[in-house]
N, C-alpha and C positions, 0 to 999 in steps of 0.2 A: 782521218786522214791515212794513206799510204806510209806505213813505217820505212824506213832508210837505215840499214847498218850501220856501225858503228866504222867499220871496216872500209865498206862504200866511200862515207864520209871523209873519211881518212884518206882513201885513196887520190880524190878527188878537189883537195881541200888546195893542193899546191897551184892548179890548175885554174880555179877558181880565183883565189889570188893573184895570180900571172891575170887572167883575162880582165878584171874590175878594168873599168872604162875610168883614165888618168885626169880626164877633165873633168866628169861627174862628179869622183872624190874631190877634189880641187875646191870645186864648188861648196861642196860641204862642209869642207875646214877652214876655209875663206867665212863660211856665214859664222861659225861657233866659235872665231880664230881669238876673241876678246873675252868671254865665256872662261869664266872660272870655274864653272862646276856645269854640268852637260848630265843630265835624268835623258836615260837612252831606255827603250824596251825593244827588243831583237826578238822577234817572231818566227816561231818552228827556228828554235836558236841550233837545233845538232847539236856539237858536241861541243858549240864555241866558236865554230871558227871565226865571223864575226869581230869577235874582240880580238884576238888576237889579229884577225887582218887590219882593224880600223884602231885599235885601242895606242898603240906605241905614234902614232902618223894624226892624232887627234890630240891639241896642245889642252885642250881645257883637262881639268879632272874630271875624272866620269865615273857615276855610281849605272851599273849595265843592270838591267830585271830580263834573264831570259826566260822566256817562255817556252814548252814544248809539251808535248804531251806523251812522250819517251821515260819512263824514268829511269833508265839504263843509261839512256844518252846525258839525262841531267847530271847523273852520278858521276859522268865522265867530268863534266862543267865542273861538280863539286871541287873534282880533282887538278885542275888547269890552275898553274902560276899565273900570276898577273903582274905586272909595275903598282909600285906602292900608291900613286895616283890612280887607281882604276881598281873598283869596288866589284864586286859579282856577285847577286842572288838571282833563286831560281824561283820556276814558279811550274809547277805541271796542272796543267790545264787542256784540254778541251778546245783546240781555237775554232773548230767550226762552228761550238756552241756557247763558246766564252767569252771571244774574242775581246767585247766590252769589258772584262773583268782584267783581262792583261795591260789594259791601260787605263786603269783606275791612280789617282794621282798625279805627281808631279813630274811630266812626260814633255821633253826638247825637242826630242828625235826619234823616232820608231825607225826601225831597219828589218828587211826581210832579205833572205839570200835564198834563190832557187825557189819559193815560194808559188807566184802569184801564176805561174803557168798553173799551179793544181787545182784553185781554185774557181771560184764559178763566179759570174759576172756579179751577181746579189751579192755575194760575201766579198769581194770587190766593193762596192757601193755600202758596204758598212763598216768596212774599213776606212772610204773614201767621208763617210758623214762623220765617223767617231775623232776622225783627226781632223776634218775640216771645223768642224764646231767645235775643236780647244785649237785651234791656231799652230799646230804640231808638224813641225816638218815629216817630211816621208822618204828615208834612202833606200829603194828597191834595186837589189840586185840581180846578174844571172838568170833571168825570165827567159826561156827558151823560146825561140820566134819560130822555128820551122826550117832555116836556112842549114844543109849541112854541104859539105864538099867531103868525096871519098874518092884520094888516090891509092893506086891504081882503078879508072873506072872498070864496074861490073854491070853486066847487063840485069840485075838484077836491083841494082841499087836505088831505081826512082820508086820500084813498085815497095821497097823495104823502108824506103823514108815517105812516103804516103803512109803507108800502115802505121806508122811509129807518130806519124802529126794526127792520124785518127784517133790512134789510142790516147794520144796525149789529152783527145778532148775527152775523152770518158768520165765518170764518178772518181776523182781521190779522196774521197770523205768530205769533199765540200759544194757535193752537187757536179752538176754536168763543167768539166772546168774548161775553162777557155784557152788551157791549152797555148800553140803557137801566137794566138793573138793577145795573149795575155798584156803585154808591154804595149803597146800600139792602142788597146782597149785603157790602161789603164792611165797611158800618159795623156791621152783625150780625154776624160773623163775631170784628172783632176784640175789641165788645164779648163774645161767648162765651168769649172767650180769656182774660179778665177784663183787659182795657184799658176805660180810660175815655176818650170818645169825643163829641165836639162837633162837632155838622156845622149846617151850616146852607144853603141858596137861596146859588146865585153864578150866576144868569142873564145873559145876555148880554143888552143892549137895544140896537138895530138903528136909529135913529130914521130918518126920510125923507130928512134930510141925509146917511145914510151909506151914500151911493150903491153906491159901490166894494165895500163887504163883502156890502150886500144879495145884489148881481148876481154875488158870489162862492159865496155859501151858497148863494141857488136853483139855481145852475148846478148846484152840486155834489148837491143833492137831485135834480134833475131826474135825472142822470147814475147814482144810485144807483137810483133807482126802477127804470128803465127794465132796469138788471143784476140786480133782482130776478126780472125777471120779472112783475109785477106788476102791471104797466100797461104797454101799447104805447107803442112809441117815436113816434107819434104825438100818444096823451093826454099825453104827458111834456113834450112840443115847443108843444105848444097850452098848456098849464099855463105852460109858463114865459116862453110870450110877454106872457100876460095879467100875469102878474105883474112880467117888465120893463117893460111898458108902464107900469102902477100905479107902478113907479120912478121913474122919468124923471118920471110927470108928479108925484113929488112927493108919493101920496099910501099910499107902502108905508111897515107898522114890521111888524119881525119881533121876537119874544121867544123865547130858545130857552133851555128850563131844562138847571139844571146843578148840582151841587149841590159841597163842599166837606166835608171833614171833617178833625180834628187827632185821634190814637188815642194816648196816651200808659200806660203802664205804672203801676198803680198806686201803685210806688214808683218814682220816678223815682232815676237815678245820682247 
């Protein structure tokens, strides 16, 4: 799996928190509102943002098991403070190889944030097979869906976005990634297996004052576009310079499309 730095995860966390679809989360909270104890597994946990975003908003006592392949990020999780009714443990493993091991033992809910667009169709089918066989609910958020709105417009925007979307479909450590199709594919697949699925948009809205986030996103896109070979280095650099100038001038805004979904067995335990 491709790694992400703690600095990037910290920068994006407030945008993720704001973007999470309220209706989808309400369905999660409603399903478990009468549960005394929840057993939750968070896949590709990073520094534990899901615990921070969801823990205070779920009524039940919670035991979280956080899985990631990056020991540095897991060390940050170990230092995270939590409410008294929330306990956290970590497990270091390669989710591409050892997904099933992450789900061992009692599990009521599997969560994953910004993960499914990185995985292959085969890996997604493994996740579905494991959760469906054990009647586990799945709450997957912030899957990139390919929609991007940039202001002001630039002649190279469409080419950059097309290249980024192509890059999203390359191997991120799980085989050929689903990329922007991940949310739609996952929703349709869980529904085909008899799960009830509620879903909705969870778009990043990055405003004119969000200079650091804009600059990081734009630089990442320019780099990804170059890696695909669909744009020359010069064209990508020229686009990035113009977009950076708009950010510094306070004229730029970005909207990045994501989707959340909550998939539940028809008969929950």
